[in-house]
C-alpha positions as YAML, in Angstrom:
chain: A
units: angstrom
residues:
- id: 1
  name: MET
  ca: [0.00, 0.00, 0.00]
- id: 2
  name: VAL
  ca: [1.32, 3.45, -0.95]
- id: 3
  name: ASP
  ca: [1.19, 6.16, 1.70]
- id: 4
  name: GLU
  ca: [-0.57, 9.10, 0.08]
- id: 5
  name: ASP
  ca: [0.62, 11.52, 2.81]
- id: 6
  name: TRP
  ca: [3.91, 11.90, 0.96]
- id: 7
  name: ASP
  ca: [2.14, 13.88, -1.75]
- id: 8
  name: ASP
  ca: [1.91, 17.02, 0.39]
- id: 9
  name: ASN
  ca: [5.59, 17.07, 1.43]
- id: 10
  name: PRO
  ca: [7.90, 19.31, -0.58]
- id: 11
  name: GLU
  ca: [10.89, 17.94, -2.39]
- id: 12
  name: TRP
  ca: [14.14, 18.94, -0.69]
- id: 13
  name: ASP
  ca: [16.51, 20.57, -3.11]
- id: 14
  name: GLU
  ca: [18.54, 23.76, -3.48]
- id: 15
  name: SER
  ca: [15.45, 25.78, -4.39]
- id: 16
  name: ASN
  ca: [13.70, 25.39, -1.03]
- id: 17
  name: THR
  ca: [16.58, 25.26, 1.43]
- id: 18
  name: ARG
  ca: [18.69, 28.09, 2.71]
- id: 19
  name: PRO
  ca: [22.04, 28.11, 4.47]
- id: 20
  name: LEU
  ca: [22.09, 28.50, 8.22]
- id: 21
  name: ASP
  ca: [22.88, 31.97, 9.52]
- id: 22
  name: ALA
  ca: [25.30, 32.61, 12.40]
- id: 23
  name: PRO
  ca: [22.67, 32.35, 15.19]
- id: 24
  name: ALA
  ca: [21.38, 29.04, 13.82]
- id: 25
  name: LYS
  ca: [24.94, 27.70, 13.56]
- id: 26
  name: LEU
  ca: [25.67, 28.72, 17.15]
- id: 27
  name: ASN
  ca: [22.51, 27.05, 18.44]
- id: 28
  name: PHE
  ca: [23.21, 23.90, 16.44]
- id: 29
  name: VAL
  ca: [26.81, 23.57, 17.56]
- id: 30
  name: ARG
  ca: [26.00, 24.35, 21.19]
- id: 31
  name: ALA
  ca: [23.29, 21.67, 21.21]
- id: 32
  name: LEU
  ca: [25.55, 19.19, 19.40]
- id: 33
  name: LEU
  ca: [28.27, 19.72, 22.02]
- id: 34
  name: GLY
  ca: [25.73, 19.56, 24.85]
- id: 35
  name: MET
  ca: [26.81, 22.91, 26.28]
- id: 36
  name: ASN
  ca: [24.77, 25.59, 28.01]
- id: 37
  name: GLN
  ca: [25.14, 29.22, 27.00]
- id: 38
  name: ALA
  ca: [27.44, 30.13, 29.89]
- id: 39
  name: ASP
  ca: [29.89, 27.29, 29.18]
- id: 40
  name: PHE
  ca: [29.83, 27.92, 25.45]
- id: 41
  name: ALA
  ca: [30.46, 31.65, 25.91]
- id: 42
  name: HIS
  ca: [33.38, 30.83, 28.20]
- id: 43
  name: LEU
  ca: [34.78, 28.40, 25.63]
- id: 44
  name: LEU
  ca: [34.57, 31.09, 22.94]
- id: 45
  name: GLY
  ca: [36.06, 33.73, 25.23]
- id: 46
  name: ILE
  ca: [33.12, 36.10, 24.88]
- id: 47
  name: PRO
  ca: [30.67, 37.58, 27.40]
- id: 48
  name: LEU
  ca: [27.54, 35.53, 28.03]
- id: 49
  name: ALA
  ca: [25.41, 38.54, 27.06]
- id: 50
  name: THR
  ca: [27.12, 38.67, 23.66]
- id: 51
  name: LEU
  ca: [26.32, 35.02, 22.93]
- id: 52
  name: ARG
  ca: [22.71, 35.51, 24.05]
- id: 53
  name: ASN
  ca: [22.34, 38.57, 21.85]
- id: 54
  name: TRP
  ca: [23.74, 36.71, 18.84]
- id: 55
  name: GLU
  ca: [21.59, 33.62, 19.38]
- id: 56
  name: GLN
  ca: [18.46, 35.74, 19.86]
- id: 57
  name: ARG
  ca: [19.32, 37.87, 16.83]
- id: 58
  name: ARG
  ca: [19.38, 41.10, 18.85]
- id: 59
  name: THR
  ca: [22.86, 41.88, 17.55]
- id: 60
  name: GLU
  ca: [24.89, 40.49, 14.68]
- id: 61
  name: PRO
  ca: [28.41, 39.10, 15.02]
- id: 62
  name: ASP
  ca: [31.10, 41.07, 13.21]
- id: 63
  name: ALA
  ca: [33.04, 39.57, 10.29]
- id: 64
  name: THR
  ca: [35.75, 38.05, 12.49]
- id: 65
  name: ALA
  ca: [33.20, 36.43, 14.79]
- id: 66
  name: LYS
  ca: [31.28, 35.06, 11.79]
- id: 67
  name: THR
  ca: [34.49, 33.46, 10.53]
- id: 68
  name: LEU
  ca: [35.04, 31.83, 13.93]
- id: 69
  name: ILE
  ca: [31.42, 30.63, 13.96]
- id: 70
  name: ASP
  ca: [31.89, 29.10, 10.49]
- id: 71
  name: LEU
  ca: [35.07, 27.31, 11.62]
- id: 72
  name: ILE
  ca: [33.36, 25.95, 14.73]
- id: 73
  name: PHE
  ca: [30.36, 24.84, 12.66]
- id: 74
  name: ALA
  ca: [32.63, 23.00, 10.21]
- id: 75
  name: ASP
  ca: [34.38, 20.99, 12.96]
- id: 76
  name: PRO
  ca: [32.55, 21.37, 16.30]
- id: 77
  name: GLN
  ca: [34.44, 18.76, 18.30]
- id: 78
  name: GLY
  ca: [37.85, 19.62, 16.86]
- id: 79
  name: MET
  ca: [37.37, 23.33, 17.51]
- id: 80
  name: ARG
  ca: [36.12, 22.60, 21.03]
- id: 81
  name: GLU
  ca: [39.32, 20.70, 21.74]
- id: 82
  name: ARG
  ca: [41.46, 23.50, 20.28]
- id: 83
  name: LEU
  ca: [39.64, 26.19, 22.26]
- id: 84
  name: GLU
  ca: [39.85, 24.16, 25.48]
- id: 85
  name: ARG
  ca: [43.62, 23.79, 24.98]
- id: 86
  name: ARG
  ca: [43.89, 27.54, 24.35]
- id: 87
  name: ASN
  ca: [41.87, 28.31, 27.48]
- id: 88
  name: ALA
  ca: [43.99, 25.95, 29.58]
- id: 89
  name: ALA
  ca: [47.26, 27.62, 28.52]
...
């Protein structure tokens, strides 16, 4: 028997998807790493209020911060390890 409910679901392709913005990437990575906002802000070396503002889209990260966010998004666990080593030094 064919499930007819599939007929109302859109096809997923480049035309109906959009890349994640910086706040979405931050939320995704933080959830993936199982970190709360305070711990994640500490790991990044930024004030907790800054992370909250970025995640809630009240303010936008500058170009340097966006680059860091992209690097973290590309390799969450690897960047976590690097940042933890940096923080321990």
